[in-house]
PLY file of the C-alpha trace (Angstrom):
ply
format ascii 1.0
element vertex 528
property float x
property float y
property float z
element edge 527
property int vertex1
property int vertex2
end_header
8.16 -23.99 -9.39
8.86 -25.12 -5.85
10.42 -21.94 -4.45
10.84 -18.21 -5.04
14.39 -18.44 -6.32
13.34 -20.85 -9.07
10.76 -18.28 -10.18
13.39 -15.53 -10.27
15.84 -17.71 -12.18
13.27 -18.65 -14.81
12.06 -15.07 -15.33
15.56 -13.58 -15.51
16.80 -16.28 -17.86
13.86 -15.77 -20.22
14.28 -11.95 -20.26
18.01 -11.64 -19.67
18.66 -8.76 -22.08
15.65 -6.65 -21.07
16.11 -3.73 -18.67
14.83 -4.30 -15.14
16.37 -1.44 -13.09
15.66 1.63 -15.22
17.64 4.29 -13.38
20.72 2.04 -13.13
20.27 0.65 -16.68
20.63 -2.92 -15.35
19.15 -5.93 -17.11
17.36 -8.99 -15.80
20.68 -10.83 -16.26
22.39 -8.20 -14.08
19.72 -8.72 -11.41
20.21 -12.49 -11.36
23.99 -12.16 -11.31
23.79 -9.68 -8.43
21.54 -12.04 -6.49
23.98 -14.92 -6.96
27.00 -12.87 -5.92
25.24 -11.61 -2.79
24.11 -15.16 -1.96
27.66 -16.47 -2.29
28.80 -13.75 0.13
26.06 -14.68 2.62
26.95 -18.36 2.50
30.74 -18.07 2.51
31.34 -15.10 4.82
28.36 -15.26 7.16
27.51 -18.98 6.92
23.85 -18.23 6.18
21.91 -21.44 5.76
18.38 -22.75 5.50
16.19 -21.65 8.41
18.34 -18.67 9.47
16.82 -15.21 9.85
18.51 -12.33 8.01
17.15 -8.79 8.23
17.00 -6.08 5.59
16.99 -2.48 6.78
17.19 -0.16 3.80
15.46 2.31 1.55
14.41 1.55 -2.01
17.60 0.50 -3.75
18.52 -2.30 -6.19
20.65 -3.77 -3.38
17.49 -4.28 -1.32
15.92 -6.43 -4.04
19.11 -8.36 -4.76
19.59 -9.04 -1.05
15.94 -10.09 -0.67
16.27 -12.80 -3.30
19.78 -13.77 -2.16
18.58 -14.47 1.39
15.61 -16.46 0.13
17.79 -18.42 -2.30
19.67 -19.83 0.69
16.49 -21.03 2.34
16.78 -18.31 4.98
13.94 -16.05 6.13
13.98 -12.34 5.30
13.07 -10.17 8.27
11.58 -7.00 6.76
12.37 -4.05 9.02
10.46 -0.77 8.75
12.97 2.07 8.34
10.53 4.43 10.08
10.86 2.65 13.42
13.44 3.36 16.12
16.74 1.54 16.45
15.56 0.04 19.71
12.56 -1.38 17.85
14.88 -2.84 15.22
17.04 -4.44 17.89
14.05 -5.91 19.72
12.69 -7.35 16.49
16.02 -8.92 15.60
16.37 -10.42 19.07
12.84 -11.76 19.08
13.33 -13.60 15.77
16.88 -14.82 16.47
18.21 -12.75 13.58
21.93 -13.40 13.04
22.69 -10.82 10.35
21.25 -7.49 9.17
21.92 -6.11 5.72
21.45 -2.40 6.32
22.33 1.00 5.01
24.94 2.51 7.30
22.59 5.22 8.60
20.40 2.46 10.08
23.17 0.47 11.78
22.29 -0.53 15.35
25.27 -0.18 17.67
26.09 -3.15 19.89
23.41 -5.15 18.12
22.81 -8.83 18.79
23.01 -9.30 15.01
26.00 -8.63 12.76
25.47 -5.40 10.82
26.63 -5.43 7.19
26.52 -2.53 4.72
23.91 -3.57 2.17
25.45 -1.25 -0.42
28.85 -2.97 -0.31
30.16 -4.39 -3.56
30.33 -8.18 -3.61
33.79 -9.42 -4.65
32.47 -12.95 -5.08
32.19 -15.43 -7.93
28.61 -16.02 -9.08
29.62 -19.42 -10.50
29.97 -20.67 -6.90
26.30 -20.04 -6.23
24.28 -22.95 -4.85
20.55 -22.61 -4.14
19.04 -24.20 -1.07
16.40 -26.87 -1.45
13.50 -24.75 -0.22
9.91 -25.85 -0.81
6.67 -23.92 -1.16
5.53 -24.44 2.44
8.76 -23.03 3.91
8.57 -19.55 5.43
10.32 -16.97 3.26
9.46 -13.64 4.93
8.86 -12.32 8.44
7.09 -9.05 9.22
5.97 -7.54 12.52
2.41 -6.23 12.58
2.41 -5.12 16.21
4.81 -4.20 19.00
8.30 -5.66 19.11
8.13 -6.65 22.78
5.97 -9.04 24.78
4.33 -11.57 22.48
4.19 -9.63 19.19
2.37 -10.66 16.05
4.91 -11.82 13.48
3.55 -12.73 10.07
5.32 -15.62 8.38
4.70 -15.66 4.63
5.69 -18.79 2.74
7.24 -19.38 -0.65
3.77 -20.56 -1.66
2.14 -17.27 -0.60
4.60 -15.28 -2.71
4.57 -17.63 -5.70
0.78 -17.84 -5.73
0.54 -14.06 -5.81
3.13 -13.87 -8.60
1.10 -16.34 -10.65
-2.18 -14.56 -9.86
-0.86 -11.17 -11.04
-0.96 -12.46 -14.62
-4.78 -12.43 -14.42
-4.59 -8.63 -14.55
-2.33 -8.43 -17.61
-5.01 -6.66 -19.67
-4.58 -3.70 -17.29
-1.09 -4.29 -15.87
0.28 -4.84 -19.35
3.51 -6.76 -20.00
6.46 -4.44 -20.46
5.13 -1.61 -18.30
7.59 0.54 -16.36
6.61 0.72 -12.67
7.47 3.70 -10.50
8.89 2.32 -7.27
8.01 4.60 -4.37
6.16 2.09 -2.16
8.62 1.08 0.58
10.14 -2.29 -0.26
10.05 -3.46 3.37
6.24 -3.34 3.17
4.36 -6.25 1.63
2.82 -3.90 -0.94
6.28 -2.80 -2.00
7.21 -6.44 -2.52
4.04 -7.31 -4.42
3.76 -4.24 -6.68
7.36 -3.07 -7.02
9.04 -6.47 -7.23
6.63 -9.27 -8.08
4.42 -7.43 -10.59
7.27 -6.26 -12.88
8.84 -9.73 -12.74
5.58 -11.55 -13.44
4.74 -9.27 -16.36
8.24 -8.79 -17.82
8.27 -5.12 -16.91
10.85 -2.72 -15.55
11.25 -0.80 -12.30
12.18 2.81 -11.70
13.12 2.90 -8.01
12.72 6.15 -6.08
14.13 6.07 -2.53
13.13 9.64 -1.62
9.53 10.60 -0.78
9.67 13.99 -2.46
6.81 15.02 -4.80
9.12 17.44 -6.64
11.44 14.53 -7.45
8.44 12.43 -8.49
7.35 15.04 -11.03
10.89 15.32 -12.44
11.07 11.54 -12.82
7.68 11.43 -14.53
8.89 13.86 -17.16
12.29 12.24 -17.67
11.43 8.53 -17.60
7.68 8.55 -18.43
6.56 5.45 -16.50
3.42 3.50 -17.35
2.28 2.47 -13.86
2.45 4.40 -10.60
1.75 2.47 -7.38
1.38 4.68 -4.31
-0.34 4.89 -0.95
-3.83 6.49 -0.81
-2.46 9.53 1.00
-0.34 10.41 -2.04
-3.32 10.02 -4.39
-5.29 12.31 -2.10
-2.52 14.92 -2.38
-2.43 14.68 -6.20
-6.24 14.87 -6.26
-6.21 18.05 -4.19
-3.45 19.65 -6.28
-5.18 18.91 -9.58
-8.43 20.45 -8.34
-6.62 23.43 -6.81
-4.77 24.02 -10.08
-8.03 23.96 -12.04
-9.62 26.38 -9.57
-6.66 28.77 -9.84
-7.22 28.89 -13.61
-10.98 29.20 -13.07
-11.52 25.99 -15.00
-12.68 23.61 -12.27
-16.42 23.95 -12.88
-15.93 23.42 -16.62
-13.62 20.47 -15.94
-16.18 18.84 -13.63
-19.02 19.30 -16.13
-17.01 17.88 -19.04
-15.79 14.85 -17.07
-19.26 14.07 -15.74
-20.81 14.24 -19.24
-17.94 12.80 -21.25
-19.99 9.84 -22.51
-22.56 12.16 -24.05
-19.89 14.51 -25.41
-18.14 11.65 -27.19
-21.46 10.40 -28.58
-22.15 13.78 -30.23
-18.65 14.10 -31.65
-17.05 16.31 -28.99
-14.54 13.76 -27.73
-11.70 16.18 -28.50
-13.05 18.50 -25.81
-12.87 15.67 -23.26
-9.29 14.87 -24.25
-8.33 18.54 -23.99
-9.43 18.53 -20.34
-7.62 15.28 -19.55
-4.33 16.01 -21.34
-2.77 18.45 -18.82
-3.22 15.89 -16.00
-1.77 13.05 -18.07
1.14 15.31 -19.08
1.88 15.98 -15.40
2.45 12.23 -14.96
4.72 12.10 -18.02
2.15 11.28 -20.67
2.59 7.50 -20.64
0.84 6.57 -17.40
-2.09 4.23 -17.94
-2.30 2.51 -14.56
-2.55 3.89 -11.03
-2.36 1.44 -8.14
-3.39 2.33 -4.61
-2.04 0.15 -1.83
-1.43 0.16 1.90
-4.79 1.44 3.15
-8.24 2.35 1.87
-8.48 4.60 -1.18
-11.39 6.99 -0.76
-14.09 6.14 -3.38
-14.32 9.78 -4.50
-10.58 9.82 -5.27
-10.76 6.54 -7.21
-13.74 7.76 -9.27
-12.00 11.07 -10.02
-8.92 9.42 -11.50
-11.05 6.90 -13.40
-12.98 9.83 -14.91
-9.65 11.18 -16.17
-9.07 7.97 -18.13
-6.69 6.14 -15.81
-7.18 2.49 -14.89
-7.17 2.46 -11.09
-6.27 -0.68 -9.17
-7.51 -0.20 -5.62
-6.04 -3.07 -3.64
-7.32 -4.30 -0.29
-5.41 -6.60 2.02
-2.95 -6.87 4.88
0.49 -8.26 5.50
-1.30 -11.42 6.62
-2.80 -11.79 3.12
0.44 -11.14 1.18
-0.81 -7.67 0.36
-3.85 -7.26 -1.85
-6.31 -10.13 -1.54
-9.06 -8.19 -3.33
-8.96 -5.56 -6.10
-11.44 -2.91 -7.14
-10.04 -2.82 -10.66
-12.16 -1.61 -13.57
-10.74 -2.67 -16.93
-11.73 -4.48 -20.10
-10.49 -8.05 -20.22
-9.08 -9.73 -23.33
-12.43 -11.43 -23.99
-14.08 -8.01 -24.19
-15.93 -8.23 -20.87
-15.59 -5.56 -18.19
-13.94 -6.57 -14.94
-14.85 -4.42 -11.97
-13.61 -6.13 -8.84
-13.01 -9.37 -7.06
-10.63 -11.48 -5.03
-7.11 -12.08 -6.31
-7.22 -15.46 -8.11
-6.80 -18.33 -5.67
-8.63 -16.47 -2.90
-12.12 -15.82 -1.56
-13.64 -12.81 0.17
-16.87 -12.71 2.13
-18.72 -10.30 4.39
-19.33 -12.13 7.65
-22.59 -11.55 9.48
-23.69 -8.48 7.47
-26.19 -6.05 8.97
-29.27 -4.68 7.16
-26.97 -2.37 5.16
-24.75 -5.25 4.08
-21.89 -4.21 6.35
-19.96 -6.87 8.22
-16.44 -8.05 8.92
-14.31 -8.87 5.86
-13.07 -12.46 5.93
-10.56 -13.96 3.50
-9.13 -17.36 2.70
-6.96 -18.80 -0.03
-3.42 -19.03 -1.32
-2.47 -15.49 -0.26
-3.44 -15.94 3.40
-0.61 -16.71 5.82
-0.46 -20.03 7.62
-0.42 -18.13 10.88
1.45 -15.80 13.21
4.81 -17.24 14.19
4.82 -18.88 17.64
1.57 -17.21 18.66
-1.19 -19.80 19.09
-3.42 -17.40 21.02
-3.43 -14.83 18.22
-4.02 -17.52 15.60
-6.99 -18.91 17.51
-8.45 -15.42 17.59
-8.13 -14.59 13.87
-8.87 -17.92 12.15
-12.26 -19.66 11.96
-13.02 -22.63 9.69
-10.09 -21.68 7.47
-11.20 -18.05 7.14
-8.95 -15.19 8.24
-10.80 -12.43 10.09
-9.32 -9.17 8.87
-10.77 -6.92 11.57
-12.09 -4.55 8.87
-15.74 -3.75 8.34
-16.89 -3.51 4.76
-19.55 -4.11 2.17
-19.69 -5.54 -1.36
-21.75 -3.86 -4.08
-23.50 -5.51 -7.04
-20.30 -5.48 -9.09
-18.27 -7.04 -6.31
-16.47 -3.84 -5.34
-15.34 -3.86 -1.74
-15.78 -0.70 0.31
-14.07 -0.59 3.69
-16.06 1.33 6.27
-13.78 1.12 9.30
-11.55 -1.02 11.42
-13.76 -2.83 13.92
-11.94 -1.11 16.74
-12.55 2.32 15.12
-16.28 1.82 14.59
-18.29 4.53 16.36
-21.42 3.19 18.08
-23.77 5.95 19.15
-25.99 5.76 22.22
-28.93 5.25 19.84
-27.28 2.02 18.70
-26.56 3.42 15.23
-23.13 2.82 13.67
-20.95 5.58 12.23
-18.11 4.59 9.89
-15.07 6.92 9.99
-13.83 6.09 6.45
-17.15 7.18 4.94
-17.05 10.55 6.72
-13.38 11.16 6.01
-14.05 10.61 2.30
-16.94 13.06 2.43
-15.04 15.87 4.15
-11.89 15.41 2.05
-13.89 16.51 -0.97
-13.49 20.04 0.37
-10.39 21.58 -1.16
-9.36 23.28 2.09
-9.23 19.99 4.02
-5.95 18.20 3.31
-6.36 15.24 5.69
-9.04 14.01 8.05
-9.39 11.71 11.03
-12.83 10.88 12.40
-12.97 9.13 15.76
-15.23 8.50 18.73
-15.28 11.16 21.47
-17.37 11.91 24.49
-18.56 15.51 24.38
-20.59 16.75 27.33
-21.46 13.20 28.31
-22.54 12.11 24.83
-20.75 9.82 22.35
-20.28 11.66 19.04
-18.22 11.39 15.84
-15.38 13.89 16.25
-12.98 15.03 13.53
-9.50 16.46 13.39
-8.71 18.16 10.09
-5.40 19.15 8.58
-6.28 22.32 6.67
-4.63 24.46 4.04
-2.53 27.33 5.46
-4.64 30.31 6.42
-7.95 28.42 6.59
-10.05 29.61 9.51
-12.18 27.63 11.92
-15.20 29.58 10.66
-14.55 28.55 7.06
-14.20 24.86 8.00
-17.38 25.08 10.06
-19.29 26.31 6.98
-17.79 23.58 4.76
-18.61 20.83 7.26
-22.20 22.02 7.63
-22.61 21.97 3.84
-21.14 18.46 3.62
-23.34 17.26 6.47
-26.47 18.09 4.47
-25.66 15.20 2.10
-25.79 12.52 4.82
-28.11 11.34 7.59
-28.16 13.72 10.60
-26.97 11.07 13.08
-23.66 10.87 11.17
-22.99 14.59 11.26
-19.70 15.84 12.65
-20.53 18.90 14.72
-17.38 18.91 16.85
-13.91 19.15 15.37
-10.42 20.56 15.66
-8.16 21.96 12.94
-4.42 22.20 12.49
-2.07 23.19 9.70
0.42 20.59 10.89
0.54 17.17 9.24
-1.51 14.61 11.13
0.45 11.71 12.70
0.94 8.88 10.21
2.59 5.49 10.02
5.53 4.97 7.68
2.93 3.59 5.26
1.07 6.95 5.44
-1.94 5.67 7.37
-3.45 8.21 9.76
-2.82 7.22 13.39
-6.28 7.64 14.90
-5.24 6.40 18.34
-2.39 8.91 18.51
-4.68 11.74 17.45
-7.11 10.76 20.23
-4.26 10.94 22.75
-3.24 14.36 21.40
-6.80 15.59 21.86
-6.74 14.36 25.44
-3.54 16.34 26.02
-5.07 19.48 24.52
-2.67 19.60 21.59
-5.32 20.82 19.14
-6.45 24.09 20.75
-8.11 25.42 17.58
-11.38 23.54 17.91
-15.13 23.88 17.57
-17.14 22.21 20.36
0 1
1 2
2 3
3 4
4 5
5 6
6 7
7 8
8 9
9 10
10 11
11 12
12 13
13 14
14 15
15 16
16 17
17 18
18 19
19 20
20 21
21 22
22 23
23 24
24 25
25 26
26 27
27 28
28 29
29 30
30 31
31 32
32 33
33 34
34 35
35 36
36 37
37 38
38 39
39 40
40 41
41 42
42 43
43 44
44 45
45 46
46 47
47 48
48 49
49 50
50 51
51 52
52 53
53 54
54 55
55 56
56 57
57 58
58 59
59 60
60 61
61 62
62 63
63 64
64 65
65 66
66 67
67 68
68 69
69 70
70 71
71 72
72 73
73 74
74 75
75 76
76 77
77 78
78 79
79 80
80 81
81 82
82 83
83 84
84 85
85 86
86 87
87 88
88 89
89 90
90 91
91 92
92 93
93 94
94 95
95 96
96 97
97 98
98 99
99 100
100 101
101 102
102 103
103 104
104 105
105 106
106 107
107 108
108 109
109 110
110 111
111 112
112 113
113 114
114 115
115 116
116 117
117 118
118 119
119 120
120 121
121 122
122 123
123 124
124 125
125 126
126 127
127 128
128 129
129 130
130 131
131 132
132 133
133 134
134 135
135 136
136 137
137 138
138 139
139 140
140 141
141 142
142 143
143 144
144 145
145 146
146 147
147 148
148 149
149 150
150 151
151 152
152 153
153 154
154 155
155 156
156 157
157 158
158 159
159 160
160 161
161 162
162 163
163 164
164 165
165 166
166 167
167 168
168 169
169 170
170 171
171 172
172 173
173 174
174 175
175 176
176 177
177 178
178 179
179 180
180 181
181 182
182 183
183 184
184 185
185 186
186 187
187 188
188 189
189 190
190 191
191 192
192 193
193 194
194 195
195 196
196 197
197 198
198 199
199 200
200 201
201 202
202 203
203 204
204 205
205 206
206 207
207 208
208 209
209 210
210 211
211 212
212 213
213 214
214 215
215 216
216 217
217 218
218 219
219 220
220 221
221 222
222 223
223 224
224 225
225 226
226 227
227 228
228 229
229 230
230 231
231 232
232 233
233 234
234 235
235 236
236 237
237 238
238 239
239 240
240 241
241 242
242 243
243 244
244 245
245 246
246 247
247 248
248 249
249 250
250 251
251 252
252 253
253 254
254 255
255 256
256 257
257 258
258 259
259 260
260 261
261 262
262 263
263 264
264 265
265 266
266 267
267 268
268 269
269 270
270 271
271 272
272 273
273 274
274 275
275 276
276 277
277 278
278 279
279 280
280 281
281 282
282 283
283 284
284 285
285 286
286 287
287 288
288 289
289 290
290 291
291 292
292 293
293 294
294 295
295 296
296 297
297 298
298 299
299 300
300 301
301 302
302 303
303 304
304 305
305 306
306 307
307 308
308 309
309 310
310 311
311 312
312 313
313 314
314 315
315 316
316 317
317 318
318 319
319 320
320 321
321 322
322 323
323 324
324 325
325 326
326 327
327 328
328 329
329 330
330 331
331 332
332 333
333 334
334 335
335 336
336 337
337 338
338 339
339 340
340 341
341 342
342 343
343 344
344 345
345 346
346 347
347 348
348 349
349 350
350 351
351 352
352 353
353 354
354 355
355 356
356 357
357 358
358 359
359 360
360 361
361 362
362 363
363 364
364 365
365 366
366 367
367 368
368 369
369 370
370 371
371 372
372 373
373 374
374 375
375 376
376 377
377 378
378 379
379 380
380 381
381 382
382 383
383 384
384 385
385 386
386 387
387 388
388 389
389 390
390 391
391 392
392 393
393 394
394 395
395 396
396 397
397 398
398 399
399 400
400 401
401 402
402 403
403 404
404 405
405 406
406 407
407 408
408 409
409 410
410 411
411 412
412 413
413 414
414 415
415 416
416 417
417 418
418 419
419 420
420 421
421 422
422 423
423 424
424 425
425 426
426 427
427 428
428 429
429 430
430 431
431 432
432 433
433 434
434 435
435 436
436 437
437 438
438 439
439 440
440 441
441 442
442 443
443 444
444 445
445 446
446 447
447 448
448 449
449 450
450 451
451 452
452 453
453 454
454 455
455 456
456 457
457 458
458 459
459 460
460 461
461 462
462 463
463 464
464 465
465 466
466 467
467 468
468 469
469 470
470 471
471 472
472 473
473 474
474 475
475 476
476 477
477 478
478 479
479 480
480 481
481 482
482 483
483 484
484 485
485 486
486 487
487 488
488 489
489 490
490 491
491 492
492 493
493 494
494 495
495 496
496 497
497 498
498 499
499 500
500 501
501 502
502 503
503 504
504 505
505 506
506 507
507 508
508 509
509 510
510 511
511 512
512 513
513 514
514 515
515 516
516 517
517 518
518 519
519 520
520 521
521 522
522 523
523 524
524 525
525 526
526 527
């Protein structure tokens, strides 16, 4: 296949009568027809042609996906706009890329925009038989995404048809875990590369279906799980942390948590002596909460805490913990424990077609994560200085610090810029500490960052706590957690709040914003 549209055409033609959009009861044939009709509209009404930039600004709807493929089918570049940004950001991004048209939901329309705004949810009164695909090739850019500010000389990732096609082909390697025919629950935002890779490409590659959910509402999630009973749930780590906390809290309320923990930690022995039914009895209520059919949980967008991954694995779920960036077409490495078709266990490794290495590791094996391969972008668009900074001998420097264990599992310790270097020269890794403290039920979210307290550099934490949790209680919990790690890593200074910590639209904690809030005295309830 030489371009993304050819891939879509082949998949839809081969599975034309199978359902793709579950909630709308639309088939693969309906998807392809919708793409063609939208493409005819783009070409005839807006004169979209090869090389043009067309933006999408929308929540998770079938029209988003149809428009995405329609734009690409004409050889144009899709500008993926984050709905969580301001309208001024959207306008700056469209201006910077020379965007001529934006397919947007009406609530996101930018007044007096430099681009034409068109309602993405409009019906297309066009004839699909008039569709003509552009002659795009694998090295052509298909997608544009901003990874930094919209003004000045921003970093704009240009992903090619080859990046997307290579990932689509590589997904099939995981078909023993991401089984053909699975129904995927679509809550990852489609404008994000992980939404594209897991909500769009994975179902297409594996002949699955997609249950789109445009509203980030856990109550709606639970209702959907019961009604539609999906097989695979991709979500951001923050959501898995919330589910983890709620499951444990529910077990504690029923005074069953200690028993649950003992049974899960000894389940191998219990099965060996014929008490497997007891293990299943503990697991069943959790599986029933997710609808009873869920086999696969995928975490994407940021680092999944190891304790959370291990917890869900102990409950019998296959957990795909993806690591990557927009620059690597989403996940370039997976911690993914499953049994392959040949009977061997797979634990982790780079997405096929790619390599991962730890550059210049220290005595603990921690160094910068570098990647190269078919998933890595050719470079930032029109930004030679940024490209010179992030590429070396064909390797892309991710800016993340991590380590690989004996099974090839990648653990991210911190962003390089978030690494805390103490005056003793010792390194403290925020992700490691956040994972530790989140194991306390009363702590709902955590941000560990570098602070100067009384002239000394220390690891400092801001915790989002459960309503009614006192500073004294958190102090006791933190001291107990600290006893499990080396003293130089201890957090002895922290602030608490019941308010949600600042997050990106992808639910990553904004450490820099929290630092600024501390400077402004916005967390008065603190221990120092």
